[in-house]
PyMOL commands that place a pseudoatom at each C-alpha (Angstrom):
pseudoatom trace, name=CA, resn=UNK, resi=1, chain=A, elem=C, hetatm=0, pos=[-10.743, 16.772, 13.870]
pseudoatom trace, name=CA, resn=UNK, resi=2, chain=A, elem=C, hetatm=0, pos=[-12.754, 17.990, 10.891]
pseudoatom trace, name=CA, resn=UNK, resi=3, chain=A, elem=C, hetatm=0, pos=[-12.611, 21.637, 11.938]
pseudoatom trace, name=CA, resn=UNK, resi=4, chain=A, elem=C, hetatm=0, pos=[-9.068, 21.687, 13.352]
pseudoatom trace, name=CA, resn=UNK, resi=5, chain=A, elem=C, hetatm=0, pos=[-6.602, 22.810, 10.671]
pseudoatom trace, name=CA, resn=UNK, resi=6, chain=A, elem=C, hetatm=0, pos=[-3.746, 20.924, 12.346]
pseudoatom trace, name=CA, resn=UNK, resi=7, chain=A, elem=C, hetatm=0, pos=[-5.517, 17.596, 12.699]
pseudoatom trace, name=CA, resn=UNK, resi=8, chain=A, elem=C, hetatm=0, pos=[-7.471, 17.705, 9.441]
pseudoatom trace, name=CA, resn=UNK, resi=9, chain=A, elem=C, hetatm=0, pos=[-4.470, 17.239, 7.069]
pseudoatom trace, name=CA, resn=UNK, resi=10, chain=A, elem=C, hetatm=0, pos=[-3.725, 13.938, 8.800]
pseudoatom trace, name=CA, resn=UNK, resi=11, chain=A, elem=C, hetatm=0, pos=[-7.307, 12.792, 9.320]
pseudoatom trace, name=CA, resn=UNK, resi=12, chain=A, elem=C, hetatm=0, pos=[-8.226, 13.678, 5.740]
pseudoatom trace, name=CA, resn=UNK, resi=13, chain=A, elem=C, hetatm=0, pos=[-6.333, 10.623, 4.483]
pseudoatom trace, name=CA, resn=UNK, resi=14, chain=A, elem=C, hetatm=0, pos=[-9.265, 8.507, 5.680]
pseudoatom trace, name=CA, resn=UNK, resi=15, chain=A, elem=C, hetatm=0, pos=[-11.667, 10.596, 3.601]
pseudoatom trace, name=CA, resn=UNK, resi=16, chain=A, elem=C, hetatm=0, pos=[-9.360, 10.318, 0.586]
pseudoatom trace, name=CA, resn=UNK, resi=17, chain=A, elem=C, hetatm=0, pos=[-9.336, 6.524, 0.908]
pseudoatom trace, name=CA, resn=UNK, resi=18, chain=A, elem=C, hetatm=0, pos=[-13.142, 6.523, 0.913]
pseudoatom trace, name=CA, resn=UNK, resi=19, chain=A, elem=C, hetatm=0, pos=[-13.284, 9.028, -1.968]
pseudoatom trace, name=CA, resn=UNK, resi=20, chain=A, elem=C, hetatm=0, pos=[-10.966, 7.061, -4.242]
pseudoatom trace, name=CA, resn=UNK, resi=21, chain=A, elem=C, hetatm=0, pos=[-12.538, 3.789, -3.196]
pseudoatom trace, name=CA, resn=UNK, resi=22, chain=A, elem=C, hetatm=0, pos=[-15.866, 5.213, -4.306]
pseudoatom trace, name=CA, resn=UNK, resi=23, chain=A, elem=C, hetatm=0, pos=[-14.467, 6.054, -7.729]
pseudoatom trace, name=CA, resn=UNK, resi=24, chain=A, elem=C, hetatm=0, pos=[-13.037, 2.535, -8.026]
pseudoatom trace, name=CA, resn=UNK, resi=25, chain=A, elem=C, hetatm=0, pos=[-16.231, 0.759, -6.960]
pseudoatom trace, name=CA, resn=UNK, resi=26, chain=A, elem=C, hetatm=0, pos=[-18.336, 2.900, -9.282]
pseudoatom trace, name=CA, resn=UNK, resi=27, chain=A, elem=C, hetatm=0, pos=[-15.954, 2.213, -12.166]
pseudoatom trace, name=CA, resn=UNK, resi=28, chain=A, elem=C, hetatm=0, pos=[-16.165, -1.544, -11.685]
pseudoatom trace, name=CA, resn=UNK, resi=29, chain=A, elem=C, hetatm=0, pos=[-19.928, -1.416, -11.089]
pseudoatom trace, name=CA, resn=UNK, resi=30, chain=A, elem=C, hetatm=0, pos=[-20.527, 0.568, -14.272]
pseudoatom trace, name=CA, resn=UNK, resi=31, chain=A, elem=C, hetatm=0, pos=[-18.531, -1.838, -16.415]
pseudoatom trace, name=CA, resn=UNK, resi=32, chain=A, elem=C, hetatm=0, pos=[-15.297, 0.113, -16.731]
pseudoatom trace, name=CA, resn=UNK, resi=33, chain=A, elem=C, hetatm=0, pos=[-11.860, -1.479, -16.350]
pseudoatom trace, name=CA, resn=UNK, resi=34, chain=A, elem=C, hetatm=0, pos=[-10.118, -0.368, -13.171]
pseudoatom trace, name=CA, resn=UNK, resi=35, chain=A, elem=C, hetatm=0, pos=[-6.485, 0.577, -13.703]
pseudoatom trace, name=CA, resn=UNK, resi=36, chain=A, elem=C, hetatm=0, pos=[-5.587, 1.346, -10.103]
pseudoatom trace, name=CA, resn=UNK, resi=37, chain=A, elem=C, hetatm=0, pos=[-5.613, 3.839, -7.247]
pseudoatom trace, name=CA, resn=UNK, resi=38, chain=A, elem=C, hetatm=0, pos=[-2.836, 6.116, -6.031]
pseudoatom trace, name=CA, resn=UNK, resi=39, chain=A, elem=C, hetatm=0, pos=[-2.928, 7.896, -2.677]
pseudoatom trace, name=CA, resn=UNK, resi=40, chain=A, elem=C, hetatm=0, pos=[-0.468, 10.721, -2.038]
pseudoatom trace, name=CA, resn=UNK, resi=41, chain=A, elem=C, hetatm=0, pos=[1.030, 12.204, 1.113]
pseudoatom trace, name=CA, resn=UNK, resi=42, chain=A, elem=C, hetatm=0, pos=[-0.643, 15.581, 0.440]
pseudoatom trace, name=CA, resn=UNK, resi=43, chain=A, elem=C, hetatm=0, pos=[-4.034, 13.811, 0.877]
pseudoatom trace, name=CA, resn=UNK, resi=44, chain=A, elem=C, hetatm=0, pos=[-4.762, 13.896, -2.840]
pseudoatom trace, name=CA, resn=UNK, resi=45, chain=A, elem=C, hetatm=0, pos=[-5.477, 10.756, -4.809]
pseudoatom trace, name=CA, resn=UNK, resi=46, chain=A, elem=C, hetatm=0, pos=[-6.266, 9.525, -8.287]
pseudoatom trace, name=CA, resn=UNK, resi=47, chain=A, elem=C, hetatm=0, pos=[-8.227, 6.563, -9.595]
pseudoatom trace, name=CA, resn=UNK, resi=48, chain=A, elem=C, hetatm=0, pos=[-7.608, 5.425, -13.157]
pseudoatom trace, name=CA, resn=UNK, resi=49, chain=A, elem=C, hetatm=0, pos=[-10.161, 3.453, -15.152]
pseudoatom trace, name=CA, resn=UNK, resi=50, chain=A, elem=C, hetatm=0, pos=[-10.518, 2.620, -18.826]
pseudoatom trace, name=CA, resn=UNK, resi=51, chain=A, elem=C, hetatm=0, pos=[-13.621, 2.591, -20.963]
pseudoatom trace, name=CA, resn=UNK, resi=52, chain=A, elem=C, hetatm=0, pos=[-15.746, 4.948, -22.999]
pseudoatom trace, name=CA, resn=UNK, resi=53, chain=A, elem=C, hetatm=0, pos=[-14.658, 8.568, -22.436]
pseudoatom trace, name=CA, resn=UNK, resi=54, chain=A, elem=C, hetatm=0, pos=[-18.294, 9.674, -22.354]
pseudoatom trace, name=CA, resn=UNK, resi=55, chain=A, elem=C, hetatm=0, pos=[-21.579, 8.193, -21.254]
pseudoatom trace, name=CA, resn=UNK, resi=56, chain=A, elem=C, hetatm=0, pos=[-23.300, 7.141, -18.057]
pseudoatom trace, name=CA, resn=UNK, resi=57, chain=A, elem=C, hetatm=0, pos=[-20.498, 4.875, -16.847]
pseudoatom trace, name=CA, resn=UNK, resi=58, chain=A, elem=C, hetatm=0, pos=[-17.856, 7.570, -16.677]
pseudoatom trace, name=CA, resn=UNK, resi=59, chain=A, elem=C, hetatm=0, pos=[-20.330, 10.069, -15.176]
pseudoatom trace, name=CA, resn=UNK, resi=60, chain=A, elem=C, hetatm=0, pos=[-21.194, 7.639, -12.368]
pseudoatom trace, name=CA, resn=UNK, resi=61, chain=A, elem=C, hetatm=0, pos=[-17.496, 6.927, -11.810]
pseudoatom trace, name=CA, resn=UNK, resi=62, chain=A, elem=C, hetatm=0, pos=[-16.520, 10.588, -11.512]
pseudoatom trace, name=CA, resn=UNK, resi=63, chain=A, elem=C, hetatm=0, pos=[-19.592, 11.534, -9.452]
pseudoatom trace, name=CA, resn=UNK, resi=64, chain=A, elem=C, hetatm=0, pos=[-19.087, 8.800, -6.858]
pseudoatom trace, name=CA, resn=UNK, resi=65, chain=A, elem=C, hetatm=0, pos=[-16.015, 10.218, -5.127]
pseudoatom trace, name=CA, resn=UNK, resi=66, chain=A, elem=C, hetatm=0, pos=[-17.331, 13.131, -3.084]
pseudoatom trace, name=CA, resn=UNK, resi=67, chain=A, elem=C, hetatm=0, pos=[-20.459, 11.367, -1.869]
pseudoatom trace, name=CA, resn=UNK, resi=68, chain=A, elem=C, hetatm=0, pos=[-18.875, 8.042, -0.898]
pseudoatom trace, name=CA, resn=UNK, resi=69, chain=A, elem=C, hetatm=0, pos=[-17.589, 9.061, 2.584]
pseudoatom trace, name=CA, resn=UNK, resi=70, chain=A, elem=C, hetatm=0, pos=[-21.081, 10.207, 3.554]
pseudoatom trace, name=CA, resn=UNK, resi=71, chain=A, elem=C, hetatm=0, pos=[-22.716, 7.093, 2.086]
pseudoatom trace, name=CA, resn=UNK, resi=72, chain=A, elem=C, hetatm=0, pos=[-20.281, 4.920, 4.037]
pseudoatom trace, name=CA, resn=UNK, resi=73, chain=A, elem=C, hetatm=0, pos=[-21.146, 6.907, 7.156]
pseudoatom trace, name=CA, resn=UNK, resi=74, chain=A, elem=C, hetatm=0, pos=[-24.824, 6.270, 6.485]
pseudoatom trace, name=CA, resn=UNK, resi=75, chain=A, elem=C, hetatm=0, pos=[-24.149, 2.553, 6.115]
pseudoatom trace, name=CA, resn=UNK, resi=76, chain=A, elem=C, hetatm=0, pos=[-22.134, 2.523, 9.325]
pseudoatom trace, name=CA, resn=UNK, resi=77, chain=A, elem=C, hetatm=0, pos=[-24.923, 4.320, 11.171]
pseudoatom trace, name=CA, resn=UNK, resi=78, chain=A, elem=C, hetatm=0, pos=[-27.461, 1.789, 9.897]
pseudoatom trace, name=CA, resn=UNK, resi=79, chain=A, elem=C, hetatm=0, pos=[-25.390, -1.060, 11.348]
pseudoatom trace, name=CA, resn=UNK, resi=80, chain=A, elem=C, hetatm=0, pos=[-24.738, 0.719, 14.640]
pseudoatom trace, name=CA, resn=UNK, resi=81, chain=A, elem=C, hetatm=0, pos=[-28.436, 1.563, 14.987]
pseudoatom trace, name=CA, resn=UNK, resi=82, chain=A, elem=C, hetatm=0, pos=[-29.199, -2.169, 15.172]
pseudoatom trace, name=CA, resn=UNK, resi=83, chain=A, elem=C, hetatm=0, pos=[-26.199, -2.858, 17.441]
pseudoatom trace, name=CA, resn=UNK, resi=84, chain=A, elem=C, hetatm=0, pos=[-24.093, -4.584, 14.764]
pseudoatom trace, name=CA, resn=UNK, resi=85, chain=A, elem=C, hetatm=0, pos=[-20.769, -3.129, 15.907]
pseudoatom trace, name=CA, resn=UNK, resi=86, chain=A, elem=C, hetatm=0, pos=[-18.670, -6.197, 15.101]
pseudoatom trace, name=CA, resn=UNK, resi=87, chain=A, elem=C, hetatm=0, pos=[-20.226, -6.493, 11.649]
pseudoatom trace, name=CA, resn=UNK, resi=88, chain=A, elem=C, hetatm=0, pos=[-19.543, -2.825, 10.963]
pseudoatom trace, name=CA, resn=UNK, resi=89, chain=A, elem=C, hetatm=0, pos=[-15.859, -3.270, 11.846]
pseudoatom trace, name=CA, resn=UNK, resi=90, chain=A, elem=C, hetatm=0, pos=[-15.577, -6.439, 9.735]
pseudoatom trace, name=CA, resn=UNK, resi=91, chain=A, elem=C, hetatm=0, pos=[-17.159, -4.723, 6.749]
pseudoatom trace, name=CA, resn=UNK, resi=92, chain=A, elem=C, hetatm=0, pos=[-14.673, -1.860, 7.184]
pseudoatom trace, name=CA, resn=UNK, resi=93, chain=A, elem=C, hetatm=0, pos=[-11.780, -4.324, 7.001]
pseudoatom trace, name=CA, resn=UNK, resi=94, chain=A, elem=C, hetatm=0, pos=[-13.199, -5.980, 3.876]
pseudoatom trace, name=CA, resn=UNK, resi=95, chain=A, elem=C, hetatm=0, pos=[-13.643, -2.617, 2.140]
pseudoatom trace, name=CA, resn=UNK, resi=96, chain=A, elem=C, hetatm=0, pos=[-10.116, -1.513, 3.050]
pseudoatom trace, name=CA, resn=UNK, resi=97, chain=A, elem=C, hetatm=0, pos=[-8.656, -4.758, 1.730]
pseudoatom trace, name=CA, resn=UNK, resi=98, chain=A, elem=C, hetatm=0, pos=[-10.643, -4.280, -1.466]
pseudoatom trace, name=CA, resn=UNK, resi=99, chain=A, elem=C, hetatm=0, pos=[-9.024, -0.875, -1.910]
pseudoatom trace, name=CA, resn=UNK, resi=100, chain=A, elem=C, hetatm=0, pos=[-5.588, -2.332, -1.101]
pseudoatom trace, name=CA, resn=UNK, resi=101, chain=A, elem=C, hetatm=0, pos=[-5.860, -4.700, -4.060]
pseudoatom trace, name=CA, resn=UNK, resi=102, chain=A, elem=C, hetatm=0, pos=[-6.224, -1.699, -6.371]
pseudoatom trace, name=CA, resn=UNK, resi=103, chain=A, elem=C, hetatm=0, pos=[-3.446, 0.444, -4.834]
pseudoatom trace, name=CA, resn=UNK, resi=104, chain=A, elem=C, hetatm=0, pos=[-0.515, 1.160, -7.159]
pseudoatom trace, name=CA, resn=UNK, resi=105, chain=A, elem=C, hetatm=0, pos=[1.924, 3.152, -5.006]
pseudoatom trace, name=CA, resn=UNK, resi=106, chain=A, elem=C, hetatm=0, pos=[3.860, 2.646, -1.771]
pseudoatom trace, name=CA, resn=UNK, resi=107, chain=A, elem=C, hetatm=0, pos=[2.330, 5.498, 0.221]
pseudoatom trace, name=CA, resn=UNK, resi=108, chain=A, elem=C, hetatm=0, pos=[-1.149, 4.347, -0.689]
pseudoatom trace, name=CA, resn=UNK, resi=109, chain=A, elem=C, hetatm=0, pos=[-0.367, 0.782, 0.369]
pseudoatom trace, name=CA, resn=UNK, resi=110, chain=A, elem=C, hetatm=0, pos=[1.066, 2.024, 3.669]
pseudoatom trace, name=CA, resn=UNK, resi=111, chain=A, elem=C, hetatm=0, pos=[-2.041, 4.132, 4.347]
pseudoatom trace, name=CA, resn=UNK, resi=112, chain=A, elem=C, hetatm=0, pos=[-4.367, 1.188, 3.738]
pseudoatom trace, name=CA, resn=UNK, resi=113, chain=A, elem=C, hetatm=0, pos=[-2.277, -1.267, 5.751]
pseudoatom trace, name=CA, resn=UNK, resi=114, chain=A, elem=C, hetatm=0, pos=[-2.124, 1.082, 8.751]
pseudoatom trace, name=CA, resn=UNK, resi=115, chain=A, elem=C, hetatm=0, pos=[-5.851, 1.795, 8.572]
pseudoatom trace, name=CA, resn=UNK, resi=116, chain=A, elem=C, hetatm=0, pos=[-6.690, -1.898, 8.285]
pseudoatom trace, name=CA, resn=UNK, resi=117, chain=A, elem=C, hetatm=0, pos=[-4.342, -2.819, 11.129]
pseudoatom trace, name=CA, resn=UNK, resi=118, chain=A, elem=C, hetatm=0, pos=[-5.976, -0.199, 13.357]
pseudoatom trace, name=CA, resn=UNK, resi=119, chain=A, elem=C, hetatm=0, pos=[-9.472, -1.553, 12.761]
pseudoatom trace, name=CA, resn=UNK, resi=120, chain=A, elem=C, hetatm=0, pos=[-8.335, -5.151, 13.274]
pseudoatom trace, name=CA, resn=UNK, resi=121, chain=A, elem=C, hetatm=0, pos=[-6.481, -4.247, 16.477]
pseudoatom trace, name=CA, resn=UNK, resi=122, chain=A, elem=C, hetatm=0, pos=[-9.572, -2.564, 17.921]
pseudoatom trace, name=CA, resn=UNK, resi=123, chain=A, elem=C, hetatm=0, pos=[-11.763, -5.490, 16.840]
pseudoatom trace, name=CA, resn=UNK, resi=124, chain=A, elem=C, hetatm=0, pos=[-9.502, -8.081, 18.458]
pseudoatom trace, name=CA, resn=UNK, resi=125, chain=A, elem=C, hetatm=0, pos=[-7.950, -6.327, 21.455]
pseudoatom trace, name=CA, resn=UNK, resi=126, chain=A, elem=C, hetatm=0, pos=[-10.379, -3.658, 22.654]
pseudoatom trace, name=CA, resn=UNK, resi=127, chain=A, elem=C, hetatm=0, pos=[-13.283, -4.332, 25.056]
pseudoatom trace, name=CA, resn=UNK, resi=128, chain=A, elem=C, hetatm=0, pos=[-16.682, -4.262, 23.386]
pseudoatom trace, name=CA, resn=UNK, resi=129, chain=A, elem=C, hetatm=0, pos=[-17.533, -0.831, 24.824]
pseudoatom trace, name=CA, resn=UNK, resi=130, chain=A, elem=C, hetatm=0, pos=[-14.426, 0.683, 23.209]
pseudoatom trace, name=CA, resn=UNK, resi=131, chain=A, elem=C, hetatm=0, pos=[-15.286, -1.042, 19.945]
pseudoatom trace, name=CA, resn=UNK, resi=132, chain=A, elem=C, hetatm=0, pos=[-18.630, 0.773, 20.103]
pseudoatom trace, name=CA, resn=UNK, resi=133, chain=A, elem=C, hetatm=0, pos=[-16.908, 4.097, 20.744]
pseudoatom trace, name=CA, resn=UNK, resi=134, chain=A, elem=C, hetatm=0, pos=[-14.417, 3.538, 17.904]
pseudoatom trace, name=CA, resn=UNK, resi=135, chain=A, elem=C, hetatm=0, pos=[-17.130, 2.488, 15.443]
pseudoatom trace, name=CA, resn=UNK, resi=136, chain=A, elem=C, hetatm=0, pos=[-19.249, 5.509, 16.343]
pseudoatom trace, name=CA, resn=UNK, resi=137, chain=A, elem=C, hetatm=0, pos=[-16.245, 7.805, 16.002]
pseudoatom trace, name=CA, resn=UNK, resi=138, chain=A, elem=C, hetatm=0, pos=[-15.411, 6.483, 12.523]
pseudoatom trace, name=CA, resn=UNK, resi=139, chain=A, elem=C, hetatm=0, pos=[-19.056, 6.779, 11.465]
pseudoatom trace, name=CA, resn=UNK, resi=140, chain=A, elem=C, hetatm=0, pos=[-19.397, 10.382, 12.661]
pseudoatom trace, name=CA, resn=UNK, resi=141, chain=A, elem=C, hetatm=0, pos=[-16.043, 11.244, 11.109]
pseudoatom trace, name=CA, resn=UNK, resi=142, chain=A, elem=C, hetatm=0, pos=[-17.124, 9.938, 7.703]
pseudoatom trace, name=CA, resn=UNK, resi=143, chain=A, elem=C, hetatm=0, pos=[-20.423, 11.834, 7.922]
pseudoatom trace, name=CA, resn=UNK, resi=144, chain=A, elem=C, hetatm=0, pos=[-18.872, 15.144, 9.001]
pseudoatom trace, name=CA, resn=UNK, resi=145, chain=A, elem=C, hetatm=0, pos=[-15.542, 14.747, 7.223]
pseudoatom trace, name=CA, resn=UNK, resi=146, chain=A, elem=C, hetatm=0, pos=[-17.311, 14.061, 3.955]
pseudoatom trace, name=CA, resn=UNK, resi=147, chain=A, elem=C, hetatm=0, pos=[-18.624, 17.628, 3.938]
pseudoatom trace, name=CA, resn=UNK, resi=148, chain=A, elem=C, hetatm=0, pos=[-15.348, 19.531, 4.279]
pseudoatom trace, name=CA, resn=UNK, resi=149, chain=A, elem=C, hetatm=0, pos=[-13.792, 18.425, 0.927]
pseudoatom trace, name=CA, resn=UNK, resi=150, chain=A, elem=C, hetatm=0, pos=[-16.955, 19.598, -0.832]
pseudoatom trace, name=CA, resn=UNK, resi=151, chain=A, elem=C, hetatm=0, pos=[-16.539, 23.047, 0.715]
pseudoatom trace, name=CA, resn=UNK, resi=152, chain=A, elem=C, hetatm=0, pos=[-12.824, 22.986, -0.101]
pseudoatom trace, name=CA, resn=UNK, resi=153, chain=A, elem=C, hetatm=0, pos=[-13.280, 22.069, -3.756]
pseudoatom trace, name=CA, resn=UNK, resi=154, chain=A, elem=C, hetatm=0, pos=[-15.843, 24.832, -4.270]
pseudoatom trace, name=CA, resn=UNK, resi=155, chain=A, elem=C, hetatm=0, pos=[-13.566, 27.345, -2.571]
pseudoatom trace, name=CA, resn=UNK, resi=156, chain=A, elem=C, hetatm=0, pos=[-10.652, 26.258, -4.760]
pseudoatom trace, name=CA, resn=UNK, resi=157, chain=A, elem=C, hetatm=0, pos=[-12.828, 26.349, -7.880]
pseudoatom trace, name=CA, resn=UNK, resi=158, chain=A, elem=C, hetatm=0, pos=[-13.982, 29.887, -7.091]
pseudoatom trace, name=CA, resn=UNK, resi=159, chain=A, elem=C, hetatm=0, pos=[-10.335, 30.953, -7.234]
pseudoatom trace, name=CA, resn=UNK, resi=160, chain=A, elem=C, hetatm=0, pos=[-9.858, 29.258, -10.607]
pseudoatom trace, name=CA, resn=UNK, resi=161, chain=A, elem=C, hetatm=0, pos=[-7.397, 26.714, -9.230]
pseudoatom trace, name=CA, resn=UNK, resi=162, chain=A, elem=C, hetatm=0, pos=[-9.204, 23.419, -9.887]
pseudoatom trace, name=CA, resn=UNK, resi=163, chain=A, elem=C, hetatm=0, pos=[-9.874, 23.081, -13.631]
pseudoatom trace, name=CA, resn=UNK, resi=164, chain=A, elem=C, hetatm=0, pos=[-9.639, 19.280, -13.448]
pseudoatom trace, name=CA, resn=UNK, resi=165, chain=A, elem=C, hetatm=0, pos=[-11.684, 18.785, -10.278]
pseudoatom trace, name=CA, resn=UNK, resi=166, chain=A, elem=C, hetatm=0, pos=[-14.466, 16.190, -10.266]
pseudoatom trace, name=CA, resn=UNK, resi=167, chain=A, elem=C, hetatm=0, pos=[-17.226, 18.848, -10.592]
pseudoatom trace, name=CA, resn=UNK, resi=168, chain=A, elem=C, hetatm=0, pos=[-15.446, 20.423, -13.558]
pseudoatom trace, name=CA, resn=UNK, resi=169, chain=A, elem=C, hetatm=0, pos=[-14.967, 17.061, -15.241]
pseudoatom trace, name=CA, resn=UNK, resi=170, chain=A, elem=C, hetatm=0, pos=[-18.662, 16.333, -14.714]
pseudoatom trace, name=CA, resn=UNK, resi=171, chain=A, elem=C, hetatm=0, pos=[-19.550, 19.743, -16.154]
pseudoatom trace, name=CA, resn=UNK, resi=172, chain=A, elem=C, hetatm=0, pos=[-17.692, 18.858, -19.340]
pseudoatom trace, name=CA, resn=UNK, resi=173, chain=A, elem=C, hetatm=0, pos=[-19.248, 15.393, -19.493]
pseudoatom trace, name=CA, resn=UNK, resi=174, chain=A, elem=C, hetatm=0, pos=[-22.840, 16.462, -18.862]
pseudoatom trace, name=CA, resn=UNK, resi=175, chain=A, elem=C, hetatm=0, pos=[-23.088, 20.127, -19.921]
pseudoatom trace, name=CA, resn=UNK, resi=176, chain=A, elem=C, hetatm=0, pos=[-24.309, 20.847, -16.392]
pseudoatom trace, name=CA, resn=UNK, resi=177, chain=A, elem=C, hetatm=0, pos=[-22.585, 23.669, -14.454]
pseudoatom trace, name=CA, resn=UNK, resi=178, chain=A, elem=C, hetatm=0, pos=[-19.908, 22.464, -12.052]
pseudoatom trace, name=CA, resn=UNK, resi=179, chain=A, elem=C, hetatm=0, pos=[-21.558, 24.446, -9.257]
pseudoatom trace, name=CA, resn=UNK, resi=180, chain=A, elem=C, hetatm=0, pos=[-24.683, 22.305, -9.690]
pseudoatom trace, name=CA, resn=UNK, resi=181, chain=A, elem=C, hetatm=0, pos=[-22.606, 19.177, -9.158]
pseudoatom trace, name=CA, resn=UNK, resi=182, chain=A, elem=C, hetatm=0, pos=[-21.076, 20.688, -6.029]
pseudoatom trace, name=CA, resn=UNK, resi=183, chain=A, elem=C, hetatm=0, pos=[-24.598, 21.441, -4.795]
pseudoatom trace, name=CA, resn=UNK, resi=184, chain=A, elem=C, hetatm=0, pos=[-25.600, 17.835, -5.538]
pseudoatom trace, name=CA, resn=UNK, resi=185, chain=A, elem=C, hetatm=0, pos=[-22.643, 16.506, -3.545]
pseudoatom trace, name=CA, resn=UNK, resi=186, chain=A, elem=C, hetatm=0, pos=[-23.534, 18.791, -0.652]
pseudoatom trace, name=CA, resn=UNK, resi=187, chain=A, elem=C, hetatm=0, pos=[-27.216, 17.805, -0.656]
pseudoatom trace, name=CA, resn=UNK, resi=188, chain=A, elem=C, hetatm=0, pos=[-26.421, 14.080, -0.661]
pseudoatom trace, name=CA, resn=UNK, resi=189, chain=A, elem=C, hetatm=0, pos=[-23.894, 14.489, 2.151]
pseudoatom trace, name=CA, resn=UNK, resi=190, chain=A, elem=C, hetatm=0, pos=[-26.231, 16.644, 4.245]
pseudoatom trace, name=CA, resn=UNK, resi=191, chain=A, elem=C, hetatm=0, pos=[-29.069, 14.174, 3.736]
pseudoatom trace, name=CA, resn=UNK, resi=192, chain=A, elem=C, hetatm=0, pos=[-26.811, 11.318, 4.867]
pseudoatom trace, name=CA, resn=UNK, resi=193, chain=A, elem=C, hetatm=0, pos=[-25.755, 13.336, 7.910]
pseudoatom trace, name=CA, resn=UNK, resi=194, chain=A, elem=C, hetatm=0, pos=[-29.360, 14.145, 8.827]
pseudoatom trace, name=CA, resn=UNK, resi=195, chain=A, elem=C, hetatm=0, pos=[-30.652, 10.586, 8.508]
pseudoatom trace, name=CA, resn=UNK, resi=196, chain=A, elem=C, hetatm=0, pos=[-27.615, 8.906, 10.058]
pseudoatom trace, name=CA, resn=UNK, resi=197, chain=A, elem=C, hetatm=0, pos=[-27.412, 11.463, 12.825]
pseudoatom trace, name=CA, resn=UNK, resi=198, chain=A, elem=C, hetatm=0, pos=[-31.023, 10.754, 13.773]
pseudoatom trace, name=CA, resn=UNK, resi=199, chain=A, elem=C, hetatm=0, pos=[-30.315, 7.016, 13.892]
pseudoatom trace, name=CA, resn=UNK, resi=200, chain=A, elem=C, hetatm=0, pos=[-27.162, 7.454, 15.979]
pseudoatom trace, name=CA, resn=UNK, resi=201, chain=A, elem=C, hetatm=0, pos=[-28.644, 9.910, 18.453]
pseudoatom trace, name=CA, resn=UNK, resi=202, chain=A, elem=C, hetatm=0, pos=[-31.718, 7.744, 18.966]
for i in range(1, 202): cmd.bond("trace and resi %d" % i, "trace and resi %d" % (i + 1))
show_as sticks, trace
zoom trace
């Protein structure tokens, strides 16, 4: 699904939900005021928060997006490694509902409701073995799917088409080259994939 150019535009919505949810959680955690999240049909999204336009809080908020899918995958792998499948699915529902509270547009609400309903349906209706398969699939998808947007944003940046991307915003906030931020995102995601992959395979 991550590599297939026909499936990826649909599957990417899950990564966008995680990405924007990461921005929102980081904003709240760093003391900023969350304005809301919008998810769009083209798989883009935007999270609005209010607070100081510079400083550590806004840097953490902007930096959280690209690494959140991989961090969620790592968390999912940690739960699956100790056979906590049901807990992993329940936590997924709680996180999705948390994002739903912050959604400010119809398409975004529909995306979250459908995602939440899918997880609940599997949790309630599917045999335990299929719950394991579903949980593992979601975990691997977050780990692998978290990498592709990082590649995509760097490719778009190299063509001069993403002046407001997260890495470029961080470059302006921190005086650190945007390419260094892209490298940071990639290293975090690859580290999550390596550690989580070892747990899941074992």
